[in-house]
N, CA, C and O atoms as CSV, one atom per row, in Angstrom:
chain,resi,resn,atom,element,x,y,z
A,1,MET,N,N,277.965,116.947,30.444
A,1,MET,CA,C,278.084,116.589,31.880
A,1,MET,C,C,276.511,116.430,32.440
A,1,MET,O,O,275.704,117.349,32.298
A,2,LEU,N,N,276.245,115.460,32.939
A,2,LEU,CA,C,274.855,115.536,33.658
A,2,LEU,C,C,274.722,116.058,34.886
A,2,LEU,O,O,275.428,115.590,35.780
A,3,THR,N,N,274.006,116.883,35.115
A,3,THR,CA,C,273.229,117.549,36.331
A,3,THR,C,C,273.006,116.504,37.459
A,3,THR,O,O,272.628,115.351,37.251
A,4,ALA,N,N,273.238,116.954,38.488
A,4,ALA,CA,C,272.842,115.878,39.753
A,4,ALA,C,C,271.241,115.408,39.603
A,4,ALA,O,O,270.800,114.309,39.936
A,5,ARG,N,N,270.628,116.303,39.131
A,5,ARG,CA,C,269.024,115.684,38.935
A,5,ARG,C,C,269.028,114.780,37.478
A,5,ARG,O,O,268.417,113.730,37.276
A,6,GLN,N,N,269.835,115.459,36.613
A,6,GLN,CA,C,269.999,114.132,35.208
A,6,GLN,C,C,270.491,112.934,35.315
A,6,GLN,O,O,270.375,112.019,34.501
A,7,ASP,N,N,271.151,112.929,36.513
A,7,ASP,CA,C,272.121,111.524,36.902
A,7,ASP,C,C,271.180,110.993,37.694
A,7,ASP,O,O,270.967,109.800,37.478
A,8,ALA,N,N,270.561,111.486,38.524
A,8,ALA,CA,C,270.032,110.570,39.397
A,8,ALA,C,C,268.693,109.916,38.720
A,8,ALA,O,O,268.514,108.712,38.905
A,9,VAL,N,N,267.672,110.710,37.885
A,9,VAL,CA,C,266.993,110.458,36.673
A,9,VAL,C,C,267.251,109.083,35.699
A,9,VAL,O,O,266.379,108.236,35.507
A,10,GLU,N,N,268.452,109.037,35.195
A,10,GLU,CA,C,269.012,108.137,34.738
A,10,GLU,C,C,269.612,106.752,35.396
A,10,GLU,O,O,269.573,105.598,34.971
A,11,THR,N,N,270.300,107.419,36.843
A,11,THR,CA,C,270.455,106.038,37.627
A,11,THR,C,C,268.899,105.183,37.886
A,11,THR,O,O,268.991,103.965,37.729
A,12,ALA,N,N,267.822,105.591,38.176
A,12,ALA,CA,C,266.686,105.400,38.609
A,12,ALA,C,C,266.257,104.253,37.396
A,12,ALA,O,O,266.014,103.047,37.426
A,13,ARG,N,N,266.301,105.325,36.285
A,13,ARG,CA,C,265.793,104.319,35.064
A,13,ARG,C,C,266.859,103.360,34.660
A,13,ARG,O,O,266.411,102.382,34.061
A,14,ALA,N,N,268.309,103.383,34.848
A,14,ALA,CA,C,268.614,101.995,34.862
A,14,ALA,C,C,268.312,100.774,35.459
A,14,ALA,O,O,268.208,99.626,35.026
A,15,LEU,N,N,268.137,101.562,37.131
A,15,LEU,CA,C,267.944,100.234,37.838
A,15,LEU,C,C,266.483,99.692,37.620
A,15,LEU,O,O,266.269,98.481,37.669
A,16,ARG,N,N,265.502,100.583,37.384
A,16,ARG,CA,C,264.335,99.842,36.786
A,16,ARG,C,C,264.158,98.970,36.201
A,16,ARG,O,O,263.302,98.111,36.415
A,17,ALA,N,N,265.489,99.040,34.720
A,17,ALA,CA,C,265.431,98.300,33.360
A,17,ALA,C,C,266.573,97.453,34.300
A,17,ALA,O,O,266.808,96.740,33.324
A,18,ALA,N,N,267.156,97.104,34.962
A,18,ALA,CA,C,267.985,96.153,35.056
A,18,ALA,C,C,266.938,95.246,36.311
A,18,ALA,O,O,266.996,94.038,36.541
A,19,LEU,N,N,266.189,96.081,36.857
A,19,LEU,CA,C,265.087,95.070,37.801
A,19,LEU,C,C,264.137,94.301,37.047
A,19,LEU,O,O,263.783,93.150,37.304
A,20,ALA,N,N,263.689,95.142,35.943
A,20,ALA,CA,C,262.569,94.459,35.050
A,20,ALA,C,C,263.297,93.292,34.175
A,20,ALA,O,O,262.675,92.377,33.635
A,21,ARG,N,N,264.647,93.456,34.120
A,21,ARG,CA,C,265.221,91.960,33.069
A,21,ARG,C,C,265.015,90.741,34.301
A,21,ARG,O,O,265.405,89.607,34.024
A,22,HIS,N,N,264.449,90.981,35.547
A,22,HIS,CA,C,264.108,89.832,36.464
A,22,HIS,C,C,263.017,89.835,36.717
A,22,HIS,O,O,262.669,89.022,37.573
A,23,GLU,N,N,262.135,90.585,36.208
A,23,GLU,CA,C,260.732,90.684,36.656
A,23,GLU,C,C,260.604,91.163,37.804
A,23,GLU,O,O,259.932,90.292,38.358
A,24,ILE,N,N,260.827,92.129,38.714
A,24,ILE,CA,C,260.871,92.731,39.666
A,24,ILE,C,C,260.641,94.218,39.433
A,24,ILE,O,O,261.590,94.967,39.201
A,25,VAL,N,N,259.591,94.574,39.484
A,25,VAL,CA,C,258.750,96.177,39.718
A,25,VAL,C,C,258.750,96.544,41.150
A,25,VAL,O,O,258.213,95.971,42.098
A,26,LEU,N,N,259.561,97.765,41.103
A,26,LEU,CA,C,259.128,98.551,42.505
A,26,LEU,C,C,258.695,99.713,41.832
A,26,LEU,O,O,259.365,100.483,41.143
A,27,PRO,N,N,257.341,99.753,42.147
A,27,PRO,CA,C,256.100,100.943,41.638
A,27,PRO,C,C,256.384,102.158,42.494
A,27,PRO,O,O,255.481,102.981,42.644
A,28,SER,N,N,257.606,102.349,43.089
A,28,SER,CA,C,257.880,103.911,43.416
A,28,SER,C,C,258.872,104.345,42.995
A,28,SER,O,O,259.057,105.557,42.884
A,29,LEU,N,N,259.780,103.401,42.647
A,29,LEU,CA,C,261.177,103.923,42.239
A,29,LEU,C,C,261.045,105.137,41.495
A,29,LEU,O,O,260.345,105.299,40.496
A,30,ASP,N,N,261.801,106.007,42.083
A,30,ASP,CA,C,261.847,107.388,41.198
A,30,ASP,C,C,262.910,108.348,41.560
A,30,ASP,O,O,263.845,107.627,41.910
A,31,VAL,N,N,263.152,109.161,41.630
A,31,VAL,CA,C,263.789,110.499,41.933
A,31,VAL,C,C,263.186,111.186,43.186
A,31,VAL,O,O,262.180,111.884,43.062
A,32,ASP,N,N,263.820,110.989,44.471
A,32,ASP,CA,C,263.254,111.863,45.479
A,32,ASP,C,C,263.234,113.335,45.615
A,32,ASP,O,O,264.224,113.935,46.035
A,33,LEU,N,N,262.332,113.834,45.334
A,33,LEU,CA,C,262.115,115.590,44.657
A,33,LEU,C,C,262.182,116.011,45.981
A,33,LEU,O,O,262.880,117.025,46.022
A,34,VAL,N,N,261.664,115.608,47.382
A,34,VAL,CA,C,262.357,116.613,48.599
A,34,VAL,C,C,263.611,116.641,48.413
A,34,VAL,O,O,264.129,117.577,47.804
A,35,SER,N,N,264.437,115.448,48.990
A,35,SER,CA,C,265.716,115.534,48.987
A,35,SER,C,C,266.607,116.403,47.668
A,35,SER,O,O,267.760,116.766,47.902
A,36,TYR,N,N,265.981,116.684,46.322
A,36,TYR,CA,C,266.271,117.070,45.407
A,36,TYR,C,C,266.337,118.528,45.903
A,36,TYR,O,O,267.373,119.143,46.155
A,37,ALA,N,N,264.932,119.041,46.016
A,37,ALA,CA,C,264.676,120.415,46.428
A,37,ALA,C,C,265.552,120.982,47.448
A,37,ALA,O,O,266.038,122.089,47.213
A,38,HIS,N,N,265.875,120.288,48.740
A,38,HIS,CA,C,266.241,120.580,49.560
A,38,HIS,C,C,267.625,120.558,50.343
A,38,HIS,O,O,267.911,121.147,51.386
A,39,PHE,N,N,268.451,119.668,49.512
A,39,PHE,CA,C,269.669,119.456,49.800
A,39,PHE,C,C,270.759,119.635,48.498
A,39,PHE,O,O,270.514,119.322,47.333
A,40,ALA,N,N,271.697,120.071,48.879
A,40,ALA,CA,C,272.993,120.465,47.931
A,40,ALA,C,C,273.228,118.730,47.377
A,40,ALA,O,O,272.759,117.766,47.982
A,41,GLY,N,N,273.636,118.687,46.752
A,41,GLY,CA,C,274.415,117.807,45.872
A,41,GLY,C,C,273.476,116.853,45.310
A,41,GLY,O,O,272.499,117.318,44.723
A,42,ARG,N,N,273.649,115.241,45.418
A,42,ARG,CA,C,273.069,113.976,44.356
A,42,ARG,C,C,271.489,114.226,45.416
A,42,ARG,O,O,271.558,114.661,46.565
A,43,PRO,N,N,270.357,113.905,44.833
A,43,PRO,CA,C,269.150,113.485,45.145
A,43,PRO,C,C,269.103,112.364,45.575
A,43,PRO,O,O,270.199,111.804,45.548
A,44,LEU,N,N,267.995,111.567,46.113
A,44,LEU,CA,C,268.213,110.432,46.494
A,44,LEU,C,C,267.055,109.520,45.804
A,44,LEU,O,O,266.056,110.074,45.344
A,45,ILE,N,N,267.210,108.158,45.745
A,45,ILE,CA,C,266.663,107.440,44.894
A,45,ILE,C,C,265.404,106.781,45.805
A,45,ILE,O,O,265.587,105.889,46.633
A,46,GLU,N,N,264.227,107.321,45.532
A,46,GLU,CA,C,263.130,106.625,46.163
A,46,GLU,C,C,263.002,105.200,45.694
A,46,GLU,O,O,262.859,104.979,44.491
A,47,LEU,N,N,263.058,103.903,46.855
A,47,LEU,CA,C,263.122,102.801,46.354
A,47,LEU,C,C,261.686,102.381,46.863
A,47,LEU,O,O,261.351,101.210,46.684
A,48,GLY,N,N,260.851,103.219,47.460
A,48,GLY,CA,C,259.870,102.837,48.076
A,48,GLY,C,C,259.364,101.247,49.042
A,48,GLY,O,O,260.183,100.358,49.274
A,49,ARG,N,N,257.832,101.175,49.509
A,49,ARG,CA,C,257.859,100.278,49.931
A,49,ARG,C,C,257.680,99.050,49.035
A,49,ARG,O,O,257.497,99.226,47.831
A,50,VAL,N,N,257.723,97.739,49.586
A,50,VAL,CA,C,257.689,96.392,48.848
A,50,VAL,C,C,257.298,95.618,49.670
A,50,VAL,O,O,257.558,95.475,50.864
A,51,ASN,N,N,256.294,94.833,48.610
A,51,ASN,CA,C,255.806,93.334,50.026
A,51,ASN,C,C,256.882,92.496,49.666
A,51,ASN,O,O,257.795,92.617,48.850
A,52,ASN,N,N,256.468,91.373,50.689
A,52,ASN,CA,C,257.776,90.280,51.177
A,52,ASN,C,C,257.746,89.888,49.647
A,52,ASN,O,O,258.919,90.070,49.322
A,53,VAL,N,N,256.919,89.354,48.268
A,53,VAL,CA,C,256.949,88.536,47.612
A,53,VAL,C,C,258.374,89.340,46.479
A,53,VAL,O,O,259.276,88.720,45.917
A,54,THR,N,N,258.110,90.938,46.449
A,54,THR,CA,C,259.237,91.517,45.775
A,54,THR,C,C,260.265,91.305,46.460
A,54,THR,O,O,261.261,91.116,45.763
A,55,VAL,N,N,260.451,91.253,47.693
A,55,VAL,CA,C,262.161,91.312,48.478
A,55,VAL,C,C,262.640,90.037,48.719
A,55,VAL,O,O,263.830,89.822,48.947
A,56,ASN,N,N,261.506,88.893,48.673
A,56,ASN,CA,C,262.222,87.607,48.306
A,56,ASN,C,C,263.180,87.668,46.844
A,56,ASN,O,O,264.338,87.330,46.601
A,57,ALA,N,N,261.910,88.369,45.891
A,57,ALA,CA,C,262.649,88.212,44.737
A,57,ALA,C,C,263.871,89.079,44.393
A,57,ALA,O,O,264.603,88.797,43.444
A,58,LEU,N,N,264.092,90.246,45.267
A,58,LEU,CA,C,265.402,90.743,45.231
A,58,LEU,C,C,266.143,90.086,45.539
A,58,LEU,O,O,267.158,89.870,44.877
A,59,VAL,N,N,265.782,89.351,47.067
A,59,VAL,CA,C,267.068,88.248,47.601
A,59,VAL,C,C,267.758,87.597,46.340
A,59,VAL,O,O,268.877,87.819,45.878
A,60,ARG,N,N,266.705,86.671,45.883
A,60,ARG,CA,C,267.046,85.738,45.344
A,60,ARG,C,C,268.226,86.181,44.243
A,60,ARG,O,O,269.277,85.615,43.944
A,61,VAL,N,N,267.571,87.530,43.723
A,61,VAL,CA,C,268.663,87.833,42.363
A,61,VAL,C,C,270.003,88.129,42.841
A,61,VAL,O,O,271.112,87.836,42.396
A,62,LEU,N,N,269.575,88.860,43.980
A,62,LEU,CA,C,271.028,89.295,44.502
A,62,LEU,C,C,271.924,88.468,45.154
A,62,LEU,O,O,273.120,88.704,45.323
A,63,ASN,N,N,271.111,87.175,45.631
A,63,ASN,CA,C,272.096,85.785,46.059
A,63,ASN,C,C,272.687,85.046,45.129
A,63,ASN,O,O,273.571,84.232,45.395
A,64,SER,N,N,272.222,85.285,43.899
A,64,SER,CA,C,272.625,84.154,42.554
A,64,SER,C,C,273.471,85.637,41.973
A,64,SER,O,O,273.351,85.672,40.748
A,65,ALA,N,N,274.101,86.583,42.383
A,65,ALA,CA,C,275.011,87.686,41.670
A,65,ALA,C,C,276.050,86.921,41.908
A,65,ALA,O,O,275.833,85.914,42.583
A,66,PRO,N,N,277.225,87.139,41.504
A,66,PRO,CA,C,278.625,87.060,42.057
A,66,PRO,C,C,278.799,88.205,42.816
A,66,PRO,O,O,278.065,89.193,42.797
A,67,VAL,N,N,280.027,88.004,43.640
A,67,VAL,CA,C,280.113,88.990,44.550
A,67,VAL,C,C,281.243,89.846,44.087
A,67,VAL,O,O,282.084,89.432,43.289
A,68,GLY,N,N,281.251,90.935,44.549
A,68,GLY,CA,C,282.573,92.120,43.706
A,68,GLY,C,C,283.073,93.120,44.497
A,68,GLY,O,O,282.505,93.484,45.527
A,69,LYS,N,N,283.725,93.419,44.237
A,69,LYS,CA,C,284.219,94.915,45.245
A,69,LYS,C,C,283.592,95.748,44.061
A,69,LYS,O,O,283.266,95.416,42.921
A,70,ARG,N,N,283.527,97.203,44.879
A,70,ARG,CA,C,282.766,98.262,44.396
A,70,ARG,C,C,283.965,99.213,44.342
A,70,ARG,O,O,283.817,100.371,43.952
């Protein structure tokens, strides 16, 4: 069983790989170490700040994906 930090690292890695398949890079994508150090439970994933070109690429990918329930 993964620790909360290991789970967050794997989740960030999976998101990075999924975005890369669409040639989208979020340079600051990583586990937010401050949230990990100061809060019990699950650490946050830092997505970072991105320019409008990257946001538009994300919008295109999300709009083309089938809508499903989670």
